[in-house]
N, C-alpha and C positions, 0 to 999 in steps of 0.2 A: 945755373939752369936745374931743372928739376925735371927729371926724367919720370915718365909714368911706369909704374910697377911692372907692365908687360911691355915696354919701349923695345926690347931687343937691341937697342943700342945705348950703351953706356959711355960713349964716347962725350966729351965735351963738344965735339963740332957736330953742327946738324948736318946728317946725312941726306942724300935724296931718298933712300929707303924709310927714313924716319917720317917724310912727308907722305910716301906711298903707302905707309902703315894707317896715316890719319885718311887718305883717300878710301884705304879697303875698309877701314871701321865704318865709315860714314856710311859708304855704300851698302855696308851689311846692316845699318840701321841703328848703328850706336851713335846718335845723335843728340842724345842730353850731355851739358857740359860737364856734368860731375862723371859719367860714364867715360866720356871721350879724353877727359883728362886724366883719369885713371889708367887709361890702357896706352895713352900716346904721350909723347913728348909735348909738353907746353910751347915750345918753341918752333917746333914741326907744324902743331895746330895754328900757330900765328902766322907763319908764312904761308901755309895753304889758304888762309882768308886773306893776307896781303897779295897773294898772286891769282886770287879770285878763283881757286880750286874748290873750294867751299863757302860757302855764306855764314855768317855768326847768326847764333840765336836771336830771335824776334820775341821779344816779352818773355813769360813765364811758359809759354805754351807751344812754341815753336823752336824746335832745337835747330842746330846746325844743319845743313844741306847741300848736298854735293851740287856743283855747279855741271853746265853741259860740258865746260871745259874740264874740270876734274874727273867727269865720269868718262870722256873720251882718253885721258891720260892712265885712269886705272884699267881701263878695258884693253888699251895697247899694250900695258905692261901685263895685264894676265894672256894675252893671247901669246906673247913671248915666253912666258915663265909657268903656264898652267902645268899642271900633272900631268904625267902621259906624253908630253913634249920631249924631244932629245935635249935635254936640259943639261949643262954644265955643272959641276959641283958648288961654283960660285953662286950658279942661277938657284940651285936649289938652297943655299944657305939664305940668300936673299927672299927666296919664296917663305922659308920658315920666320923671318924676322917680319916681314910683312904680313903673315896670315895667321901666325902662330901655329901654325901645322905641319 
């Protein structure tokens, strides 16, 4: 498995955090295949497509798109982990892994 340069997850097993990162990046507009693949794990992108959290690119002019289910998932995660909320250290680590902030 090839991890993206900025994946934040070097383990061989696919984590939920890696999929959340795909959703975060897609929601932020990183929709072009070359861009998303350079910032996220390929297996996480594939799982997000397979589970219909994002839609794959169409032709050369329409990149990945976050689905309604993907949007709900990342918004729910954001509501629980956003800065300023009373978050545990593990949540702060996950925040950094998903958002690179």
